N, C-alpha and C positions, 0 to 999 in steps of 0.2 A: 930251480928245476920246474919245468912245465908240468901241468896235470894232464897234458895231452901227449900222445905218442904216435908219431908217424911211422908206418912200416916202410922204411927206405932201405931196400936191399943193398944199396951201395954203401951204407953207413957202417956195416959190420961184416966180418968174414963168416961164411957159413961153416958149421961143423959138418964133417964128412962122416958117413957111416954106412952100414949095410945090415941086413937081417943076420941074426945069429946063425951060424952054420947048421945047427940042429933044427932050425925052423924053415930053412930054405927048401922049396919044392922044385923050382925050376928057374932057369936064367941066372944072371949075375947082376942083380939090382944094386945100385949104389944110391945113397941118400945124401942130400944137402939140407941142412936145417939152419934157418936164421931165427934164433930165439930172441925176440925183442923184449919180452916182459917176463920177469920171474918175481911174482909178488908174494907177500906173506900169505900163509895158509895153503901153499902148494898150487898156485895159479900160474899158468904159463900161456903165452900167446906168441905166435910167430908164423913163419912160412916154412913149409916142408916140400921137398921135391924128390922124386924117385924115377930112376930109369927102369925099363921093363924087367919083369920077373914076377915070381909068385912065392909067397911064404905064409906060414901059419901065424896068426895073431891071437893074443889073449889080452884083454883089457882089464886092468885093475883100477883104472882111472876113468873119469867121465871126460868125453871129448866131443866138442862141436867142431865141424870143419865145413869149409866151402871150397869146392873145386874151382880153381882159377884157370887151369889149362890141362889138356890131356884126356886120357880115358883109362879108368880103373874099374875093376869089379871086386866088390867086397861081398863075401858070401858068409852068412852065419852058419855055423855047424848045425846041420840038420834043418836048415831054414832057407830063408830068402836070399837071392843074389841081388845086390844093388849095383846096377850099371851106372857109373858116375862119370859125367862129363862137365865141362865148364858151366858154371851156374848152379850145379846141384849142391845140396847141403845135406848133412847127415849128423845125427848124434849117436855115438856109441857109448853105451852105459857100462859101468863096472860089471864084469861077468861075461861080456861079449867074447865069444870064441869063434874062430873061423879062419878064413884066408883073405889075403889082400893080393890081387893080381893087377899089376900095372901093365896094361896092354900098350899104351902110348905114354911116353914120359909125362908124369902127372905132377902138378904143383897145386898145393892147397894152402889156405891160411887156416889157422886153428886156434882154439882156446881149450886148454886142458885144466881140469881140476882134479887134484889128487884126493 
């Protein structure tokens, strides 16, 4: 087994999903997630994609992500709105609450630490 891991989307089937109905604000977003790494200690890495819509988010985990394609707006409850396009990066820390709005289908790669 190699100590390196390539993010090859054609190598695995994505998991399908959507926001929980009680979090949905608008639209009919659907998710695809290619989770490439699930390491000891609650570390995950992969690629996530969503079609347009808006929903409430609450983070109990730490996440770093890099927008690969699309346009989304992540807004902190009572705070700043982050307009995210290809090339933008963000860290969401445990305790972050707000909304995620996918304006144009968005794809990101991510690293999550529980």
